[in-house]
N, C-alpha and C positions, 0 to 999 in steps of 0.2 A: 225480853226476859231471858229465860234460858239458865242453863247451868254454868257455871265459870270454867274455863280451860283446865285440863287435868294437868297436873305438875310432870314434868319429865322424869322417868324413872331412872335414867341412865344419862350419864354426861353428854355433852354435845357431840364428842367423837366417838361415840358408840351407838350400837343397836342390839336389839335383844328380840328372842324369840323363846316361846315357851310352849311345852306339849304336856299335857296331862293323861293320865290312865295309859301309860305304855305297858305293854302286857310282858313284863319281865320283871325281876327283882331288882331292887337297888344296886346290889352288889354285883350283880352280872352287868348292869347297864354302866354301872361306875368303870368297869374294866375298859369298855369301849370309849367314855368319855375321857378318861386318862390317855387314851392313845392320842386324842386331838388337842389338849389342852395346850397353849403356847404355840401352836403351830399357825403357819400362813393358811388362810381360809382355803386357797387353791389346793396346797399340800394336804390339807385334812380332808378335803372332799375325795381326793384321789385314794388316801389311806382308807376311808370308810367304804368307798366303792369295791375295792379288792380285799377287803377284810372276810374272813371265814365266819364270823359271829352273825347270827341271824338278826340280832339287835341293831345291827351297824345300818341297816336300812332305814330304821325310824330314826335314828341320830342324823343320818344324812339328809333326811327331810328338813328336820329341826335347823341343820346349819344352812341348808340352802335357804329357809325361810329368813334366818337371820342376815343373811348377805343380801337378800332382796329387800328386808326392810331398811338395811343401810343404805342400798343404792336408791331406792324409790321414795322412801319417807323422810331420811336424813341427809340425801345429797353426799354421801360419802363415796371416796375412790375405792373402788372393789379391789384393785390390783394391791393396795395396801393394808388390806384387813387382816386381821390375825384373831385367832380365838383367844380372848381374854379370860374368860370364865366358861366352864362347863359344870353346871351344878345338879347334882341328883338327889333326889328326896324321896320319901316314902309316900305312898298313896293308900288307896283303899286295899283291903285283902279280902278275897272271896273265900268264904268258908264252905267246903264240900265235904262229903264222907263216901267212904267205900267200905260195902259190906265185907266183915270178916266172920271168921269162925265162931259158932256158938251164940250167934245173934248179936255180936258185938259189930262196932263200928271203928273204923280208922279214919282219922281225920285228915284231909288235905287241905293245905292253904295254898291259894293262889295269890301270889303277890304282883302289884301294879306300882310303877313309879311316875314320878314327874321328872321333867327335864328342862333346865334353862341354859341356853347358850347365849353368852354376850360376845359380840365381835366388836374390836376396836381399830381405829384407823391409827397406823403408825405414824408419827409425827418425823418428818425429816428435815 
């Protein structure tokens, strides 16, 4: 019995990693994701390591996960991988308030994001 095997969500020469609830707005996260799109995986990891952005650590973790998935799950060559897609999406918004003058409240919104990175093996 059991369930049928899941269909692959990516092509045969691709691997994917996904992270939910990253504590940053999609706009700020997209600035860092833009830095690595289209680059070789090794170069992208180096760029993220020396980036001044706080969120670069989280993006680096997801990229390392995508590279590990490519190597271990899909038997792809790590030296020929490049970042094919780095997609950022909205997630939940936590709503908080800060007390203001005369009994009023100021609204504070804390944004969260989702990040998907797809690495692809270059055909030579």
